[in-house]
C-alpha positions, 0 to 999 in steps of 0.5 A: 561476497557473491557480488564481488565474485560476479564483478570480478569474473566480468572484469576478467572475461572483459579483459580477454575479450569474451564479454561484449557490451549488450545495448539491447532492449533488456535494460541490463548490461553485462559490465561492472556494477555501480558503487551507488544504489539509488532507490526511490520511495514515497515514505520511510516504510520500506527504508525501515524494512530494508534496514531491519531485514536485508542481510547485506545492510551494515549501517546508516551513514550520517548523510542518510545513505546506507552502507552495504557489506560489499561497500555499495552505498544506498541512496534514498530519494523520498518524495511524498505521494500527495497530489501525484508528486511522487509520480511526477518526480519519478517520471522525470528521473526515469525520462533522464535515465539514459543520460544520468550519471552512474550514481544518479541512475534509478536502480529500484523504485517502489510503486503502489496499487493505485498506479502499479499498471502505469509502471509495470511495463517494458518502458520502465521496469525490468522483466523479473524472470527474463532480465533479472533471472529470478526463477518462477519457483522463487515467486510461486508461494506469493499471493497471485494477485500481487503478481497479476497486477504487475504482470503486463499485457504480454504476460511478463512479471515486472515487480515483486512485493514483500506484502499482501494488503487485505483490509479489515475493520479495526474497532475500539474494544472499550467502546464496543463493550459500552455500546454493543455489550461485547468486544469479542471479535466474532460477536462484533463482526456479526453486528456489522457484517453488512452495510445495513447492519453497519449503519444500524450500529452507527446510529447506536454509537451516536446515542452514546456520543460516539462517531462510527467513523472519523471522516469522509474517506474512511470507508472509501476503499471498502466500496471502491475495491468492490467495483464491477469495472475499471474507472476508465473504459477503453474509450477513455471515458470515466465510469462512475461505478455504483459502488462509488455512488454508494460510498457517496450516499453513505458518507453524505448520510453519516455527515448529515446525521453526525455519524462521523467527525468530518475529518479528511484522511491523514488529517490531524483530526483523523489521526487524533481520533485514533488515540485515547482522546478520540470518540471514534468506534473504528477505522478501515485499515489494511495490513500496513495501516494497523502496525504502521499507522494505527498503532502509532496514533493510538499511543499517548507517548510515542517515546514510551514503551508500546504496552498496555497503559500507553494510550489505547495500546491493547484496546483495538481489535479487528474484524472483516467488517461489511465488505472484503477489500484491500488497500495499497501495497508496495511493489519493488521494481527493478528500473530499466537502465540500472547499473546494479542488476545483480544487487537489485535481484538479490534485494528483490529475492531476499525482501520478497521471497525468503520465507524466513525473512517474511516470517520475521517481518510479520512476527516482529512488526506485524506486517502481513508478508507475501508468503503463503507458507509463512503466513499460514504457519503464523495463522495456525500458531496458537501461541501467536497474538498481537499485544496491540490487538489484545492478543488477537491473532489478526494474521488468521483473519488476514490470511482468509481475506487475502485469498479474496483480493481481486485487482482485475479492475485496477487502472493507471488512473486510479490514484488521481481518480480516487483522490479526485473524487474524495477531494471534490465531494468534501464540500458536498459532505460538509453541506457547503456545495450541491452534488452537481457543484461537487461533480463539476469540481471533480471534472476540473481536478481530473481535467488538470491531471488527465486531460485525455479523459472524457466524462460522457455523463453526469450521475444523479445525486445518490439518494 
């Protein structure tokens, strides 16, 4: 109703000559808004959140678009993140934003941590406070890091997120009982709270025919999120942090000793390892991963009720593990040139800053939302527990971990470099290439994606 009144007022003012078209640099024009809202995403996570929790959602049409209560049609454009495909498609769409037909203009696009700094600037994104007129008080209860990473060099906030993404280590309680003699989270945490202890438990798991991790990439984020500097310095040189070398050393050791199953992240083997036929002790996952990925992979029957008896439902627990880290996170960006600024503003406020909606999302789907008051309330709720995690209140753990997240070393190149180093090292971990050959492959991958970057040194093989 507010949108209808707003549009009607603009039309009336225009008719009596009081409104002039604003073609300035803000990207927001005072004019009647469009009939179609275009949102670009890389998976269906936000689509589900939007349909389940945005108050204006009415229904999904047969063609996959959504109908809102004011008559607006929401058109979703989904392109997978793999090999930078989402960014490539988004870049092309934003480059054509000014000439695009009204119903094809990008109104909202999503970004994740690995490339947030690339888009959170004046070239692509509206100013949350200046353009969209979202008050500072509205975002005051969000975790600071979720604002810092999408604040540009001029101090302007360019996006908002409905979630915070601290990471934990999810382990199988049944394996813990057999190998460690306990499945109690505090006791398991004490056994793996350093990397040295983690390695010791990995050796224990091997003696019982279990793997500590599924594959090569599982621990990557727990290392890469604790680097001392950015991947790329101010000379456009790729800098390989000691934490990355530590990950390479550990993963080579695990691969050689049979402490992992040699699977790649997101592969069929990696996903099946999370179910009842798997032999893997645990997985590094952030907030979205536990409810969005691990739960689904743990079930024997995806169409049956999510309850104890269906696969490993109820047999996972979570602990902090050997290092604090984060993984991912999704931000909502109001695209410059949108013809739906009022609706964009409404969606951003309700989906990221409404404490009642934030609490509902967490209680209903176990996502960790970006509202400190709502999360503290659930963390302190003695009656709250995740059935999937055997009744454990994982929100309490996440609340502690979220305060430690530091994204000051994020760079626009993170997705490509993170994926590149993981891809290039696979043959080295498998024993089919030397470290130097894998490093050469890494340079080739990055040279194709980011030809402007330089490699001043070749690190020695970590031993």
